[in-house]
N, C-alpha and C positions, 0 to 999 in steps of 0.2 A: 507446415507442421505446427500443431498447437501443443506447446509444452506447459500450458497453464494448469496448475493444480489448485483446487480449493484450499483456502487457508486452513491450517490445522485447528483443532478445537482449542489448543493452547493460545494460538494467535487470536482467535475470536474472543476467547475469555478475557484477554488483555485489553480489549476495546471497551472503554467506559462510556456511559451515557453522556457524561460531560464532554468527552471527546467527540462523540457523534453530534451532539448539539452544536458544538463550536464549528465542526467541519461542514455541517449541513448548510451553513451560510455560504452561498455561492460566491466564488471569486469573480472579479470583473470579467475575466476571459470566459468563465463558465456562463455568466449571464449573457454575454455577447453571443455565445454559441447557442442560445436558446433556452438556457436554464435546464431545470429538471422537474418532472412531475412528482418524483419521489426522492427529494434531497436527503432525507434521513437514511433511507435504505442505501442510496448511493454512497453517502458518507461512511456508513458502517462497512460497506464492501471495500472502499478505498483504504480505510484505516486497518481493516483486517489483513488485506493484502500487503500493506506496508509493514505491519507487525510480523507477518509471516517471513518477509524478506529479512527483517532484523533478527528474528529467532533462528532462521535456517537459511543463511546466505548461500547463494549458488556460487561455488568456487570457479565455475566456468564463465560467470558473468563478470564483465569488466567493472561494473558498478558494485556488484555484491561480493566479489572475490577479494580476499585479503592476501596480498602477496608479500613475500619477504623482500628486503632490499636487493638481494642478489638475483631476484627474478625480474627486476625492472630493466628497462633498456638503458 
């Protein structure tokens, strides 16, 4: 089941050209995996998805959910 949604316009608007330029420089593990033919487009997508998770965290996602102390084990 694919629950992936495209980033909201708000998330996309928060991605700056400077952020894209910085993120388009491949990390060593990305280079080792063969790199990218479209690093700027890939960087923009990564940043927009990250911004979407920041703006609209998924409460059911262990990484995105913010729990109260009484909800922890």
